[in-house]
Backbone bond lengths (Angstrom), bond angles and torsions (degrees), N, CA, C in turn:
res aa  C-N    CA-C-N  psi(-1)  N-CA   C-N-CA  omega(-1)  CA-C   N-CA-C  phi
1 M - - - 1.467 - - 1.523 109.85 -
2 T 1.323 116.29 145.87 1.457 121.71 -179.81 1.522 109.21 -125.62
3 L 1.346 116.63 140.36 1.458 121.04 177.71 1.512 109.24 -83.30
4 L 1.329 116.65 114.13 1.453 121.57 179.15 1.521 106.83 -118.08
5 G 1.368 116.00 106.80 1.457 119.41 -171.16 1.511 107.55 67.33
6 A 1.325 117.12 -117.72 1.469 120.97 177.92 1.513 111.03 -115.46
7 V 1.354 117.43 19.60 1.455 120.71 -174.26 1.516 109.88 -122.85
8 L 1.312 116.71 135.59 1.450 120.75 173.76 1.523 108.94 -79.16
9 V 1.350 116.16 125.40 1.457 121.36 -175.60 1.524 109.00 -123.02
10 P 1.331 118.81 130.01 1.467 120.56 177.38 1.519 111.80 -59.43
11 E 1.335 116.64 145.69 1.457 121.89 -178.35 1.525 111.99 -59.41
12 F 1.351 116.90 -39.57 1.465 119.21 -176.50 1.519 111.28 -63.70
13 F 1.353 117.05 -30.24 1.459 120.39 179.48 1.526 110.26 -69.61
14 L 1.337 115.48 -41.05 1.463 119.06 177.13 1.515 110.64 -63.44
15 K 1.341 115.42 -39.36 1.461 119.63 179.28 1.518 110.56 -63.69
16 K 1.345 116.05 -41.41 1.459 120.51 178.69 1.525 110.34 -63.11
17 R 1.351 116.40 -45.28 1.449 119.54 178.96 1.520 110.87 -61.17
18 S 1.337 115.93 -40.51 1.467 120.52 178.71 1.521 110.79 -63.00
19 N 1.346 115.63 -43.90 1.469 119.52 178.93 1.522 111.28 -63.56
20 D 1.344 116.42 -38.43 1.458 120.36 178.08 1.523 110.86 -63.41
21 R 1.338 116.06 -43.25 1.469 119.62 178.92 1.518 110.98 -63.68
22 E 1.342 116.20 -41.12 1.456 120.08 178.97 1.523 111.28 -63.52
23 K 1.343 116.10 -39.92 1.454 119.93 179.30 1.522 111.37 -64.96
24 I 1.340 116.08 -42.82 1.465 119.94 178.14 1.518 110.40 -62.54
25 L 1.332 117.06 -44.57 1.464 121.06 179.17 1.519 111.05 -63.15
26 Y 1.339 116.02 -41.82 1.472 121.61 179.45 1.527 110.62 -60.73
27 N 1.338 116.29 -46.27 1.464 120.09 179.07 1.517 111.25 -64.50
28 F 1.338 116.66 -38.81 1.460 120.54 179.19 1.526 110.89 -63.47
29 L 1.341 116.09 -44.17 1.463 120.07 179.68 1.527 111.03 -64.81
30 S 1.341 116.98 -37.92 1.463 120.81 178.76 1.529 110.57 -61.46
31 I 1.342 115.28 -46.57 1.463 120.23 -179.62 1.519 110.19 -63.52
32 T 1.352 116.46 -42.61 1.463 121.03 -177.85 1.520 111.37 -65.17
33 M 1.346 116.90 -46.15 1.460 120.64 -176.48 1.530 111.24 -70.06
34 L 1.323 117.38 -36.29 1.462 119.78 178.68 1.517 111.03 -76.48
35 N 1.339 116.96 -35.77 1.467 122.48 179.28 1.528 110.74 54.18
36 F 1.317 115.45 50.33 1.465 121.60 -174.38 1.520 112.10 -60.50
37 K 1.327 117.23 -47.33 1.463 120.61 -173.32 1.525 112.30 -63.62
38 N 1.323 116.72 -38.05 1.462 119.64 -175.48 1.517 113.88 -85.94
39 N 1.320 117.21 -31.98 1.468 119.78 -173.07 1.522 114.25 -109.91
40 I 1.317 117.09 -45.00 1.459 120.42 -168.97 1.525 112.10 -94.72
41 A 1.322 116.87 -34.38 1.470 120.42 -176.56 1.524 112.44 -58.51
42 K 1.327 117.13 -26.73 1.462 120.80 -177.23 1.529 112.99 -79.14
43 V 1.314 117.53 -16.62 1.467 121.06 179.15 1.529 108.71 -71.43
44 E 1.317 116.12 135.99 1.458 119.83 -177.79 1.527 111.06 -64.05
45 G 1.326 115.22 136.28 1.458 119.73 178.50 1.509 111.29 151.86
46 W 1.321 116.05 -167.59 1.460 123.15 -173.67 1.526 108.87 -129.68
47 L 1.327 116.68 102.44 1.465 121.04 -178.11 1.525 108.37 -166.42
48 T 1.334 116.85 129.79 1.460 119.59 176.26 1.532 109.50 -85.27
49 E 1.316 115.03 165.96 1.460 119.31 178.63 1.527 111.05 -62.72
50 A 1.328 117.11 -41.97 1.470 120.09 179.28 1.524 111.02 -61.58
51 E 1.323 116.90 -39.88 1.467 120.59 177.47 1.521 110.95 -65.55
52 G 1.334 116.38 -40.48 1.463 120.18 178.63 1.514 111.82 -63.23
53 I 1.327 116.89 -41.25 1.462 120.73 178.94 1.532 110.56 -66.45
54 F 1.327 116.32 -38.99 1.472 119.76 176.42 1.529 110.68 -59.85
55 L 1.328 118.01 -46.65 1.465 121.26 178.99 1.523 110.59 -60.77
56 Y 1.304 115.54 -44.14 1.465 121.80 -179.58 1.529 110.95 -60.89
57 E 1.328 116.41 -50.52 1.464 120.57 -176.85 1.523 111.98 -66.86
58 T 1.322 116.75 -38.76 1.465 119.58 179.92 1.522 110.69 -68.75
59 A 1.329 116.45 -40.30 1.472 120.15 178.03 1.523 111.45 -62.96
60 K 1.323 117.25 -35.60 1.467 121.52 178.77 1.523 111.99 -59.54
61 K 1.327 116.00 -31.30 1.470 120.51 -171.59 1.530 114.01 -92.72
62 V 1.326 117.82 -3.85 1.467 119.61 -179.60 1.527 109.45 -65.62
63 R 1.301 115.51 130.44 1.459 120.56 -173.22 1.534 112.36 -76.02
64 P 1.329 116.55 150.38 1.470 119.96 176.11 1.523 110.71 -56.33
65 G 1.318 115.90 143.81 1.457 121.25 -178.40 1.511 112.96 96.69
66 N 1.327 117.04 -17.72 1.459 122.10 176.06 1.526 109.74 -106.48
67 A 1.316 116.18 172.37 1.457 121.14 -179.06 1.516 110.10 -128.50
68 I 1.314 114.89 165.57 1.463 122.84 172.37 1.517 107.35 -105.99
69 L 1.316 117.39 132.63 1.458 120.79 179.95 1.521 109.54 -122.77
70 E 1.320 115.54 124.80 1.457 122.21 176.09 1.526 109.01 -112.95
71 I 1.310 116.40 127.52 1.461 121.49 175.05 1.524 107.59 -107.35
72 G 1.320 115.91 109.50 1.455 121.28 -177.34 1.519 110.83 96.66
73 S 1.330 116.76 102.14 1.467 121.31 -175.22 1.523 113.46 -112.01
74 W 1.348 116.56 -24.21 1.465 122.64 -175.10 1.527 109.38 51.88
75 K 1.324 119.74 -112.66 1.464 120.42 -177.64 1.525 112.89 -109.31
76 G 1.344 116.22 13.99 1.461 119.70 168.93 1.513 117.40 100.03
77 K 1.319 117.92 7.87 1.469 120.17 -177.99 1.530 111.23 -59.23
78 S 1.318 116.83 -53.49 1.469 120.58 179.39 1.525 111.16 -72.71
79 T 1.326 116.53 -32.18 1.473 120.75 179.47 1.515 111.06 -61.39
80 I 1.320 116.85 -39.36 1.459 121.02 178.93 1.525 110.53 -62.89
81 C 1.323 117.14 -41.46 1.473 120.49 177.60 1.522 110.90 -60.92
82 L 1.327 116.67 -42.90 1.460 120.92 177.77 1.528 110.61 -65.56
83 G 1.331 116.10 -42.98 1.458 120.54 179.83 1.525 112.25 -63.70
84 K 1.327 116.17 -42.10 1.466 120.31 177.51 1.524 110.77 -63.76
85 G 1.326 115.92 -37.52 1.451 119.86 179.64 1.518 112.79 -64.92
86 T 1.320 116.01 -48.36 1.466 118.76 -179.87 1.527 111.44 -68.46
87 Q 1.332 116.48 -30.01 1.464 121.47 175.87 1.528 110.42 -61.62
88 Q 1.332 117.13 -39.79 1.458 122.15 179.33 1.533 112.08 -87.21
89 G 1.319 116.40 -8.28 1.455 120.74 -177.89 1.513 112.49 -106.77
90 N 1.325 116.63 -120.16 1.461 121.48 -173.97 1.530 113.86 -100.47
91 E 1.328 116.05 9.80 1.471 122.55 175.93 1.526 112.31 56.09
92 V 1.334 116.05 41.86 1.463 119.73 176.38 1.528 108.73 -80.64
93 Q 1.315 115.89 162.16 1.465 121.68 -176.92 1.526 111.44 -73.20
94 V 1.337 115.71 138.62 1.461 122.04 171.31 1.526 108.09 -106.06
95 Y 1.322 117.49 117.77 1.463 121.96 173.09 1.522 108.01 -94.73
96 A 1.317 116.15 118.80 1.468 121.59 -178.84 1.526 108.39 -107.74
97 V 1.334 116.17 101.85 1.463 122.32 -173.48 1.525 109.94 -96.30
98 D 1.325 115.68 119.47 1.459 120.35 178.87 1.531 108.03 -168.73
99 P 1.349 118.52 129.68 1.474 119.53 176.25 1.523 112.44 -74.00
100 H 1.325 116.77 -13.01 1.471 124.35 175.99 1.525 113.78 62.77
101 I 1.321 115.37 30.47 1.471 119.33 172.93 1.535 110.27 -113.58
102 G 1.331 115.86 6.50 1.456 120.69 178.55 1.517 112.52 82.50
103 S 1.308 115.80 147.90 1.467 120.71 173.84 1.520 108.62 -81.57
104 S 1.306 116.93 -179.78 1.467 119.98 -179.06 1.521 111.62 -60.70
105 E 1.369 116.82 -39.14 1.463 118.34 179.49 1.522 112.18 -69.06
106 H 1.352 116.83 -34.55 1.468 120.11 174.95 1.527 110.81 -63.79
107 Q 1.314 115.90 -43.92 1.463 119.81 -177.72 1.525 111.63 -66.33
108 K 1.343 116.61 -31.22 1.466 119.48 175.29 1.525 110.70 -68.62
109 M 1.328 116.29 -34.71 1.466 120.98 -178.36 1.524 112.84 -79.70
110 F 1.340 116.40 -40.98 1.463 120.35 -169.38 1.524 114.54 -118.62
111 G 1.330 117.55 -8.57 1.458 119.73 -173.00 1.518 110.19 78.78
112 K 1.311 116.43 -151.74 1.466 121.54 -179.98 1.525 109.99 -68.89
113 V 1.338 116.82 129.28 1.465 120.54 -177.89 1.528 110.63 -133.44
114 D 1.321 114.45 157.89 1.464 122.82 170.37 1.524 106.28 -145.20
115 T 1.329 116.04 103.69 1.464 121.18 -172.43 1.529 113.32 -97.05
116 Y 1.307 117.83 3.53 1.467 120.53 -168.56 1.526 113.00 -63.19
117 Q 1.321 117.84 -49.28 1.463 120.34 -176.44 1.530 111.37 -65.35
118 E 1.319 116.95 -39.20 1.463 119.80 177.69 1.526 110.67 -67.26
119 F 1.339 116.81 -37.01 1.460 120.94 175.02 1.530 110.49 -59.43
120 L 1.317 117.06 -49.11 1.465 121.02 -179.76 1.522 111.58 -60.34
121 Q 1.327 116.62 -41.34 1.458 120.46 -179.54 1.524 111.11 -66.48
122 N 1.318 116.87 -39.44 1.467 120.29 -179.03 1.522 112.44 -66.38
123 I 1.330 117.48 -42.88 1.472 118.07 179.62 1.531 110.97 -71.60
124 K 1.337 116.27 -28.11 1.467 119.32 174.90 1.518 110.54 -69.30
125 N 1.324 116.55 -45.58 1.468 120.47 178.55 1.527 111.64 -59.85
126 A 1.330 116.11 -32.36 1.470 120.92 -179.63 1.525 112.44 -81.22
127 G 1.332 117.36 -9.70 1.461 121.26 178.45 1.515 114.52 75.97
128 V 1.341 117.14 27.17 1.467 119.60 -178.21 1.530 112.70 -118.28
129 E 1.337 116.85 8.74 1.467 118.64 -176.69 1.525 112.30 -61.93
130 K 1.337 117.44 -24.41 1.464 121.88 177.99 1.524 111.59 -62.91
131 Y 1.337 116.92 -30.12 1.453 121.73 -172.58 1.530 113.14 -100.75
132 V 1.332 116.78 -10.59 1.464 121.03 -174.28 1.521 110.72 -109.23
133 E 1.321 115.96 126.63 1.461 121.37 173.79 1.533 108.61 -108.00
134 P 1.328 117.07 103.68 1.469 119.01 178.86 1.528 110.42 -69.90
135 I 1.311 116.14 134.91 1.464 121.11 176.87 1.521 106.90 -122.82
136 R 1.325 115.01 104.35 1.463 119.39 -174.68 1.527 110.16 -85.94
137 K 1.312 113.94 71.96 1.461 121.80 -179.18 1.518 108.67 -145.81
138 T 1.318 115.86 168.33 1.461 119.34 170.57 1.523 108.79 -73.60
139 S 1.317 115.44 165.28 1.461 120.74 177.52 1.531 111.05 -57.52
140 E 1.316 116.40 -43.08 1.468 120.76 -178.69 1.517 111.42 -65.18
141 E 1.323 117.05 -42.93 1.469 120.62 178.90 1.526 110.87 -64.25
142 A 1.339 116.79 -43.46 1.466 121.04 -177.98 1.517 111.96 -65.73
143 S 1.328 117.36 -32.66 1.466 121.04 -176.76 1.524 112.63 -63.32
144 K 1.335 117.03 -21.43 1.458 121.03 -179.41 1.526 112.20 -78.42
145 N 1.356 116.31 -16.63 1.465 119.67 -173.62 1.523 114.13 -112.75
146 I 1.320 118.38 -25.57 1.464 120.85 -177.48 1.524 109.29 -87.60
147 R 1.304 116.08 115.18 1.472 121.77 -177.58 1.523 112.42 -105.13
148 K 1.307 117.89 -12.34 1.460 120.93 -173.74 1.516 111.25 -69.77
149 S 1.323 116.32 146.67 1.469 120.49 176.43 1.526 109.27 -69.35
150 I 1.320 115.78 147.27 1.462 121.78 -172.81 1.528 109.67 -109.73
151 G 1.332 115.04 127.95 1.462 120.26 177.51 1.510 112.94 -95.06
152 F 1.338 116.19 -22.61 1.460 121.20 179.12 1.524 108.26 -148.20
153 L 1.323 116.08 119.47 1.465 123.05 178.51 1.520 108.61 -111.53
154 F 1.344 116.25 121.61 1.457 121.69 178.20 1.522 109.05 -117.86
155 V 1.327 116.32 115.27 1.463 122.48 -174.64 1.525 109.79 -103.52
156 D 1.331 115.84 115.95 1.462 120.82 -179.80 1.533 109.35 -151.20
157 G 1.338 115.40 44.06 1.461 120.48 -179.95 1.514 110.83 -93.14
158 A 1.324 116.12 -143.45 1.468 120.69 176.74 1.529 109.01 -59.46
159 H 1.337 117.01 138.62 1.459 120.97 -170.29 1.530 114.61 -97.09
160 E 1.318 117.91 -0.70 1.459 118.89 174.89 1.527 109.63 -64.45
161 Y 1.320 116.13 145.92 1.464 120.55 -175.43 1.525 112.37 -53.52
162 K 1.325 117.40 -45.03 1.468 119.47 -175.20 1.528 111.56 -62.53
163 F 1.338 116.73 -33.09 1.462 119.38 -179.30 1.523 111.52 -79.27
164 V 1.327 117.04 -40.54 1.469 119.60 177.69 1.531 110.26 -64.52
165 N 1.318 116.20 -41.71 1.464 120.49 178.48 1.528 110.94 -64.92
166 L 1.325 116.23 -36.70 1.463 120.14 176.86 1.524 110.73 -65.33
167 D 1.343 116.91 -42.77 1.470 120.33 176.80 1.523 110.44 -57.72
168 Y 1.324 116.28 -43.94 1.465 121.04 178.63 1.530 110.88 -60.33
169 K 1.311 116.90 -47.56 1.463 120.57 -177.99 1.525 112.28 -66.29
170 L 1.318 116.65 -36.18 1.463 120.80 -177.53 1.526 112.84 -73.02
171 W 1.336 117.52 -35.89 1.455 120.13 -165.97 1.521 115.57 -114.63
172 F 1.309 118.94 -24.06 1.464 119.70 -173.63 1.533 111.63 -59.01
173 A 1.317 116.78 -39.40 1.470 120.25 -179.00 1.527 112.37 -64.60
174 K 1.329 117.40 -21.95 1.467 121.48 -179.07 1.526 112.44 -83.59
175 V 1.328 116.91 -10.60 1.469 120.65 -179.72 1.526 109.27 -78.81
176 V 1.326 116.21 135.12 1.467 120.98 -176.92 1.527 110.85 -75.36
177 D 1.316 115.43 161.22 1.461 121.07 172.94 1.526 109.14 -58.31
178 Q 1.324 117.19 132.95 1.463 125.39 -175.60 1.538 113.04 73.90
179 G 1.333 116.21 8.03 1.454 119.53 172.67 1.524 110.34 -75.46
180 V 1.324 116.00 166.22 1.467 121.50 -176.82 1.516 109.72 -111.08
181 V 1.329 115.54 136.91 1.465 122.71 176.70 1.525 107.56 -121.43
182 A 1.328 117.21 131.53 1.465 120.40 -177.57 1.522 110.00 -138.53
183 F 1.335 115.01 141.00 1.466 122.60 178.51 1.524 108.94 -120.90
184 H 1.320 116.20 125.95 1.462 120.21 177.19 1.529 110.11 -83.06
185 D 1.330 116.15 159.44 1.475 122.90 176.06 1.528 111.78 58.33
186 S 1.311 116.56 37.17 1.470 120.57 -170.74 1.523 113.65 -85.76
187 W 1.330 117.48 -2.36 1.460 118.83 178.27 1.519 111.71 -99.24
188 H 1.335 117.44 -41.49 1.464 121.48 -168.41 1.518 114.73 -106.45
189 F 1.330 118.91 -11.31 1.462 120.42 174.80 1.533 108.57 -103.87
190 P 1.335 117.78 127.63 1.475 120.05 -176.35 1.523 113.63 -57.79
191 G 1.335 118.24 -37.39 1.465 120.23 -176.71 1.517 113.03 -58.91
192 P 1.351 118.30 -65.16 1.472 119.06 179.32 1.523 113.26 -64.08
193 H 1.330 116.67 -29.82 1.468 119.22 178.32 1.532 110.66 -63.47
194 L 1.326 117.04 -47.25 1.465 120.59 -177.12 1.528 111.86 -71.52
195 V 1.323 117.15 -40.15 1.468 119.63 -179.52 1.526 110.29 -63.25
196 T 1.334 117.31 -45.81 1.466 119.46 179.84 1.531 111.24 -68.96
197 A 1.331 117.34 -33.90 1.467 120.05 176.96 1.525 110.86 -63.24
198 K 1.329 117.25 -43.85 1.469 121.01 177.34 1.527 111.10 -61.35
199 M 1.328 116.50 -41.60 1.455 120.10 179.26 1.529 110.53 -62.88
200 L 1.324 116.07 -45.05 1.455 120.12 -178.35 1.525 112.20 -66.96
201 L 1.303 116.84 -33.15 1.465 120.76 -178.66 1.528 112.79 -78.56
202 F 1.333 116.70 -37.07 1.466 118.95 -166.70 1.531 115.76 -121.83
203 S 1.315 118.00 -17.00 1.465 118.38 -173.74 1.526 111.81 -78.33
204 S 1.322 115.38 138.46 1.465 121.27 174.27 1.525 110.86 -99.39
205 A 1.352 116.42 11.63 1.465 120.27 -173.79 1.518 113.12 -118.60
206 I 1.341 118.44 15.46 1.461 120.31 178.12 1.530 110.48 -135.13
207 K 1.329 115.64 153.56 1.455 121.88 176.73 1.533 108.75 -154.47
208 N 1.317 116.12 175.52 1.463 123.40 176.52 1.535 113.64 53.31
209 P 1.323 118.91 53.92 1.463 119.67 178.20 1.525 111.35 -66.33
210 Q 1.324 115.30 146.83 1.458 122.06 177.33 1.520 109.25 -134.57
211 L 1.321 115.79 151.80 1.459 121.56 172.53 1.514 107.61 -119.65
212 I 1.326 116.19 117.32 1.464 121.89 176.67 1.519 106.57 -118.13
213 D 1.318 116.43 94.69 1.463 123.07 -173.04 1.528 110.05 55.46
214 T 1.335 120.45 -100.67 1.471 119.39 178.94 1.527 112.78 -108.72
215 I 1.319 117.59 6.92 1.468 121.55 177.72 1.528 109.66 -92.19
216 T 1.328 115.80 128.36 1.464 120.87 167.86 1.518 107.50 -104.99
217 S 1.323 116.24 125.66 1.468 120.15 180.00 1.515 110.10 -129.56
218 F 1.318 115.80 158.07 1.454 121.49 174.38 1.518 109.76 -155.89
219 T 1.323 114.70 164.38 1.463 121.70 178.55 1.523 109.05 -95.88
220 K 1.318 115.80 134.11 1.457 120.07 176.43 1.530 109.64 -83.20
221 V 1.325 116.24 137.20 1.463 121.73 178.03 1.529 108.83 -136.14
222 N 1.320 115.44 162.15 1.467 119.00 177.40 1.530 110.90 -65.07
223 K 1.335 116.20 -41.08 1.463 120.30 176.12 1.522 108.59 -158.94
224 N 1.326 115.69 126.07 1.460 118.55 178.27 1.531 110.61 -84.50
225 S 1.325 115.33 171.57 1.468 120.74 -178.51 1.528 110.43 -95.69
226 F 1.326 115.67 171.74 1.463 120.92 176.25 1.529 110.41 -59.27
227 F 1.329 116.19 -41.17 1.464 120.18 -179.68 1.531 111.51 -68.88
228 D 1.340 116.16 -33.57 1.473 119.18 173.78 1.522 110.75 -60.94
229 R 1.328 116.01 -42.18 1.471 120.37 -179.35 1.525 111.07 -63.54
230 I 1.321 116.37 -42.66 1.469 120.78 178.36 1.526 109.78 -63.34
231 Y 1.321 116.24 -43.33 1.470 120.65 179.34 1.524 110.49 -62.90
232 N 1.324 117.18 -42.53 1.465 121.37 179.11 1.526 111.14 -58.42
233 I 1.328 116.04 -43.65 1.470 120.22 -179.57 1.529 110.25 -67.08
234 G 1.323 116.61 -42.34 1.462 120.14 177.97 1.516 112.43 -61.98
235 F 1.332 115.88 -33.73 1.463 120.80 179.65 1.524 111.64 -61.09
236 L 1.330 117.50 -31.77 1.461 120.90 179.61 1.528 111.36 -59.61
237 F 1.323 117.08 -39.15 1.467 120.69 178.53 1.525 110.66 -68.99
238 F 1.322 115.62 -40.17 1.465 120.14 176.29 1.529 110.27 -60.14
239 R 1.337 116.52 -46.75 1.466 120.81 -178.82 1.517 111.86 -63.24
240 L 1.330 116.14 -38.41 1.456 120.44 -178.52 1.522 111.43 -59.77
241 I 1.328 115.92 -35.93 1.464 120.85 -177.74 1.526 111.65 -84.17
242 F 1.330 116.67 -52.01 1.461 120.53 -170.66 1.529 113.23 -87.20
243 G 1.319 117.71 -12.71 1.461 119.97 178.46 1.516 113.06 -64.40
244 F 1.318 116.97 -25.71 1.459 120.76 -179.94 1.524 111.14 -62.40
245 Y 1.331 116.30 -39.31 1.465 120.52 178.38 1.530 110.59 -63.14
246 G 1.343 116.31 -42.51 1.464 120.15 177.97 1.514 111.91 -63.12
247 F 1.334 115.81 -38.77 1.463 120.52 177.59 1.528 110.97 -61.62
248 L 1.335 117.35 -42.74 1.464 120.72 178.79 1.532 111.09 -64.00
249 K 1.332 116.29 -39.31 1.469 119.89 177.27 1.520 110.98 -62.51
250 L 1.336 116.32 -42.40 1.462 120.15 179.87 1.527 110.85 -65.69
251 K 1.314 116.19 -42.68 1.454 121.16 -176.29 1.524 112.60 -66.90
252 Y 1.340 115.63 -43.30 1.470 119.61 -171.82 1.515 115.06 -102.48
253 K 1.343 117.35 -17.57 1.469 119.76 -179.98 1.521 113.40 -121.99
254 G 1.331 117.02 -23.61 1.459 119.25 -172.55 1.514 115.01 -106.18
255 S 1.325 117.63 2.65 1.472 120.53 -177.16 1.519 110.77 -104.35
256 V 1.316 116.69 122.42 1.460 122.28 178.05 1.520 108.14 -125.36
257 I 1.319 116.40 109.62 1.458 122.87 -179.93 1.528 108.11 -122.67
258 K 1.316 115.41 127.91 1.483 119.81 -178.10 1.520 110.46 -109.16
């Protein structure tokens, strides 16, 4: 017991309060260092602040010798978050894979597009071009050339099931043990929703699922436990309910179209 003012307080309560303060400070520093609202939010694309901070923090933790791989960059909104993260972390390479001609949904919205030059300008303006290697290819084409082990895989390419499933098949095996795999738009697009649901239901190689607005992420492991499998299945029910809130945040706060 510890005397706090005139009240005896259990040690575990003080520890909890300390941990809470540290968490608040940590989140504040993350927001300040990333400066999402002032710098990144203005870049055209679809990403909430919470999702941007998640990308930033996860990229910071990727170990030396591994790489970060992004599938689907559009104009660099998420790429900048990854670049800022590795800049503040271990300075590992970010591979940004995108043919820059838009996916089918982009082409329906905008017609014929070429986002490459604007992407390059945005990552240059953000000061992360040193850490980002743009690969102007499809996911399948890029998979034949990238041999480096992946510490963080972020999938946000074409959202049709066949393409998301192909991304999973092409890249998941390249992710290292304890690496992180994340899929954007996993609540409201059938492709990423179904692929991540299948992984959570049947995979013995993932654990610790998280929902960050519309991102579903998990840690890759050599083999998960029985309790991990139960937790993964339970997470699907959690996502089904709370994913709607993340979708609304993305739609009304995280979408910037010019």
